[in-house]
C-alpha positions as CSV (number, residue, x, y, z in Angstrom):
1,M,109.8,134.1,128.7
2,K,110.1,131.2,131.1
3,I,106.6,130.0,130.2
4,G,107.4,130.2,126.5
5,A,110.6,128.1,127.1
6,K,108.6,125.5,129.1
7,V,105.9,125.3,126.4
8,F,108.7,124.9,123.8
9,L,110.3,122.2,125.8
10,F,107.0,120.5,126.3
11,L,106.3,120.5,122.6
12,I,109.7,119.2,121.8
13,S,109.2,116.4,124.4
14,C,105.9,115.5,122.8
15,L,107.5,115.4,119.4
16,V,110.3,113.1,120.6
17,V,107.8,110.8,122.4
18,S,105.6,110.6,119.3
19,C,108.7,109.7,117.2
20,L,109.3,106.8,119.6
21,K,105.7,105.5,119.1
22,K,105.5,101.8,118.7
23,D,104.6,100.6,115.2
24,E,101.5,98.6,115.3
25,Y,100.8,96.0,112.6
26,S,98.7,92.9,112.4
27,N,100.2,89.7,113.6
28,I,99.3,88.2,110.2
29,P,102.1,89.2,107.8
30,N,101.2,91.7,105.1
31,I,103.1,92.1,101.8
32,E,103.1,94.6,98.9
33,Y,104.7,94.3,95.5
34,E,107.5,96.9,95.1
35,S,109.4,96.1,91.9
36,F,111.0,93.6,89.6
37,T,114.3,94.2,87.8
38,K,115.4,91.9,85.0
39,I,119.0,90.8,84.6
40,N,120.2,89.6,81.3
41,N,123.2,87.4,80.4
42,I,126.1,88.5,78.2
43,N,124.1,87.7,75.1
44,G,121.3,90.2,76.1
45,I,118.9,87.4,76.9
46,D,116.8,87.9,80.1
47,N,117.9,85.2,82.5
48,R,117.1,86.2,86.1
49,G,115.4,89.0,87.9
50,I,115.3,90.6,91.3
51,L,111.9,90.5,93.0
52,R,111.3,93.1,95.7
53,I,108.4,93.0,98.1
54,K,107.6,95.1,101.1
55,F,106.4,93.3,104.3
56,S,105.2,94.1,107.8
57,D,104.4,91.8,110.8
58,G,103.1,92.8,114.2
59,D,104.8,90.1,116.3
60,G,107.9,89.9,114.2
61,D,107.9,86.1,113.8
62,I,109.2,86.2,110.2
63,G,112.0,83.9,109.2
64,L,113.3,80.4,109.6
65,S,116.4,79.2,111.3
66,D,118.9,76.9,109.5
67,N,117.5,74.0,111.6
68,D,114.0,74.6,110.2
69,I,114.0,72.2,107.3
70,I,111.0,69.9,107.7
71,Y,107.6,70.7,106.4
72,P,105.8,73.0,107.2
73,Y,108.9,74.9,108.0
74,D,110.9,74.1,104.8
75,Y,109.9,77.3,103.0
76,N,108.3,80.6,104.1
77,L,108.5,82.6,100.9
78,F,106.1,81.1,98.3
79,I,106.5,82.1,94.7
80,K,104.4,80.7,91.9
81,F,105.8,81.2,88.3
82,L,103.1,81.9,85.7
83,E,103.3,82.1,81.9
84,K,100.8,83.8,79.7
85,Q,100.0,81.1,77.1
86,K,97.6,82.2,74.3
87,G,96.0,84.8,76.7
88,V,95.6,82.5,79.7
89,W,97.9,82.5,82.8
90,V,99.3,78.9,83.3
91,E,101.7,77.5,85.9
92,P,104.1,75.4,83.7
93,K,105.9,72.5,85.2
94,I,109.6,73.1,84.8
95,A,111.5,69.8,85.2
96,N,114.8,69.7,87.2
97,G,117.8,68.2,85.6
98,D,116.8,64.7,86.6
99,D,113.4,65.0,84.8
100,T,111.7,63.3,87.8
101,T,111.1,66.4,89.9
102,Y,109.9,70.0,89.2
103,F,111.7,73.2,89.9
104,S,110.4,75.2,92.8
105,F,110.6,79.0,93.1
106,N,109.9,78.9,96.8
107,S,112.5,80.3,99.1
108,R,113.5,80.9,102.7
109,I,113.6,84.2,104.7
110,P,116.1,84.0,107.6
111,I,114.9,85.0,111.1
112,I,114.6,88.8,111.4
113,T,112.8,89.2,114.7
114,P,114.0,92.4,116.3
115,V,115.6,92.4,119.8
116,G,113.7,94.3,122.4
117,E,110.2,94.8,123.6
118,N,108.7,96.0,120.2
119,K,108.8,92.9,118.0
120,S,106.9,94.5,115.1
121,V,108.9,94.5,111.9
122,K,108.7,95.9,108.4
123,G,111.1,96.0,105.5
124,V,111.8,94.8,102.0
125,I,112.5,91.2,100.9
126,E,114.7,90.7,97.9
127,D,114.9,87.4,96.0
128,T,116.7,86.6,92.8
129,V,114.6,84.3,90.6
130,F,115.0,82.7,87.2
131,I,112.6,84.1,84.6
132,N,113.4,82.4,81.3
133,N,111.7,79.1,80.7
134,F,113.9,77.9,77.8
135,L,111.6,75.1,77.1
136,S,108.7,77.5,76.3
137,P,108.1,79.9,73.4
138,F,106.0,82.2,75.6
139,D,107.6,85.5,76.7
140,T,105.1,87.0,79.2
141,I,105.4,85.9,82.8
142,C,104.4,87.0,86.3
143,F,104.8,85.8,89.8
144,E,102.3,85.2,92.6
145,I,103.8,85.6,96.1
146,Y,102.9,85.1,99.7
147,I,104.8,84.5,102.9
148,K,104.2,82.6,106.1
149,D,105.4,83.5,109.6
150,R,106.6,81.0,112.2
151,A,103.0,80.7,113.6
152,L,102.1,79.6,110.0
153,N,100.0,82.6,109.4
154,S,99.8,83.2,105.6
155,S,100.1,86.8,104.3
156,N,97.9,88.2,101.5
157,T,98.9,87.0,98.0
158,I,100.2,89.5,95.6
159,R,101.0,89.4,91.9
160,T,103.8,91.2,90.0
161,T,103.1,93.2,87.0
162,D,103.5,91.4,83.6
163,I,107.1,90.8,82.8
164,I,108.2,90.5,79.1
165,V,111.2,88.2,78.8
166,N,113.7,88.8,76.0
167,K,114.4,85.2,74.8
168,N,116.5,86.0,71.7
């Protein structure tokens, strides 16, 4: 009986230790497309959407501080807006209100480096993006996305599924 109890305690100890195993990921960030949810305005026209991507990074150096504002640390979430125009994917230039600059979908991920010895990190990034190019008659879009860590390692590039935008 004592041997059985010791074996049981040993197996439980092994189980607990295996649960505490350090996650190991590449120091180069990796991302996967998770989902895209359209949000329409009160008239039923698709206006914005919520983009969700999974990420992992072995050394946890994802994110920028509020003081990181000068290139190459101005953005770390890079999003390219693409429209399907007559069967071909095109990146349209969408003018800002001043008509001298173009709208950027790029964004910033805040610092999320974990405290402690194990710096590896994984999670989901959510970003709300505009999806309706009112200057264009085309209704099928997608996004190409990648991220950079603070060491300027670029992740893989992913593409969303085709998104049909209700423009009426």
